[in-house]
N, C-alpha and C positions, 0 to 999 in steps of 0.2 A: 228240623223232626227224622225222624226213622227212616230210614230206606229200606226198603220188602228186601229179601233176601230172597231171589226167585229157583236161584239152584237149593237153597233149601227146603223151599214149599214144592219140587217136582221129590225131591225124594221122595215124602208123604203121602204125596199122588199117584194117584196110578194112568197110563196112562196107554196108547194103542195102536197100531196103525190094520185098517181093513183096507180089504177090495170095494166098497160098492157095489153093488149088481145093482145091473137094469133094473127098472118098476118098482125100487124104495124109493122111500123118504128119509131125507139126511134130520130123522130126530124122533124122538122116543114115543114122545104122547098122541096116541094117536086126536087126530082127527074128531068135529065133532059131524053125525052120519057121512064117514069118511069110514071106507073099506081098503088100506093103504097098506100094502108092507115095512112093516118099521126098522130099524135096526134093532133094538132087540132081540129078534130073530133068528139074530146070525153068530149070538153068544150067549154065556150067562153076564153082564156083567154090570161091575160095582154100584151100590147106587150112587146119585151125583153124579153121574157121566154126562158126558153131553158133547157137543158135533165140535169141532173150528173147524170155522167156515161149514159150507154146505155144498152141495151135487144136486141139480134138478133130479126130477122121475127119476128123466131120462138118460139120464150121462153116470158113467157111469167110472170109478178106476177111485184113486189112494185118497183114507177123507178118515184126519187123527181124531183120539179122543182121548182126554181128560177127563176127570176128578178133580183140576187145582184149574178156577174161573182167570185165577192171573195167566196164566199161560198159555190161554185162550187168548185174554183181552193180547194177549206180546202177540204171539202169533197172525193176529190178525192188523194189529196196524203197525208195522215194523215192515211192511212194503217187504215179504219174503215173498221168492221167486215159487210160480206154481205153473207149472209142466203141462201139457194138455198136448196127446194125442189125437188130431182129430181128423176121418174121413169127411167128404167132400160132395159131395153132384159133381160129378163132372173132372176133365183136363185142365186141373188153375192154373196160370197164366204169370206170368213174372209178374207184369202189369197187376194183376191184383195180389200178390206175394207179397206186392213194398207199398198198395197201400195199409194194408196191413201193416205192416210196421211200425207205417208212416201217423198209424193212427186213422181212423175212420167214424165217420160219425152213424150214430146210433143213437135211439132212443130209452129215457131212464124213467121211469115215473111220469111220464107224458112232457119229458123235458127233453130237449137236446143233445144230449151228449158228443167229445170228440175222444174218442179215449188214447191211453197216451201211447208212442212209440210202444212198442214191442217185440220181441226178435222171434219171430218167423221163417222156419225155415221146410222147405219140401222135402216128402221125406223118399227116400230110392226103394219105393217095394212097399207090401202091407205088411207094418208092423208084429211081430208075438206077443198075439196076445189071444184070453183066453176066448170061445166064442158065446157069442150073445145069447142068451134066451131064446130070444128074436128074431128074428129074418132080417133084416135092412133091408134088404132089396135084390129084386133079379137082376141078376149081365149084363141081360140083352136089352135091360134099359137104359145100355150106355155107358163111360169110365168115367169114376171113380176114382180121386186121388187124396192118398194120407200127404196130411201136415201137422207138423211141429210147432206149437204156439206159445209163447213161458211170458207169461203177467203178472206185475207189482200190485194186481188194481184187483176186483173181483167183486160186480156189479153182476146183476140179475138177471143171467144167459146171457151175456157178454158174447161170448165165444159167441153162439147163434146168429145173435144180432151182427156178429162184424162181418162174417164168414158171408152173410145173407146182403151185406152191405156192398161188399165185393159180388154178388151177385153169385158165391154162390153155395148152396145151402148144404149143411149140415146135417149129418146120415149118423156117423158115430161121433163121440165125444169120450174121452178117458184120458183120463188125469193119472200122468202117472209120477213126478215130481214136485214136493214140497219142498221148500230151501236141498239140502243132501238128503230127505227121507227120501225113498223108490218102493216103485210101487214091485224090483225085481222079478222070482218070478211069481210070485202072488198066482194065485186061482181067484175064479169071483165066489164073496161071499167069506173068503179068508178071514183071521182076526189076527194079527200076532202080536205082544205084548210090548212096548219097546222101552228097554232101562237106556239110565242117561240121556233121555229126551234133549235135552235145552241144547247141549255139545253135539249128540246127530243133528239135530237140525240144521246146526251154526257150524259144521266144521267142514 
């Protein structure tokens, strides 16, 4: 059986990274009877473009797009690291951080699921990120914390469920890295064309 030349495929395909804004869906086709912001509003993308994975409506940050379905499959199936900056409600404890690192029980499609061990560290202060369009919360309501969580899996709303499981609700969620592709200094809604996509992702 002939093997697939991934490099040859990617050379003839188009790839992008975007900073998905808050309030946008990670898709291009509007669902019936819904009026939501879609990725196509951000840029004149080529035909057959698709998102590699997704970020939910309330989440922001790095999202990769491609016209190559094989590349999308490769990225989603190889356990590539995805790093998130997460603002949580309250002063997070070392015990909670340890729980996140070791794995916590969440519910996925009505079934209990134990998350895989992950990297989780508390950030010193607030990271440099674009201001979110919608105010998160009045500071008078108490302290918040910023943490970094790096996963190699991606269940639906997984990080929000994980922080809730250890007693700290997620207030803001921003993906900053996929493999070795980073958000860098992009602003919300910005689109950047990627060249040498496979090499950049893995180097």
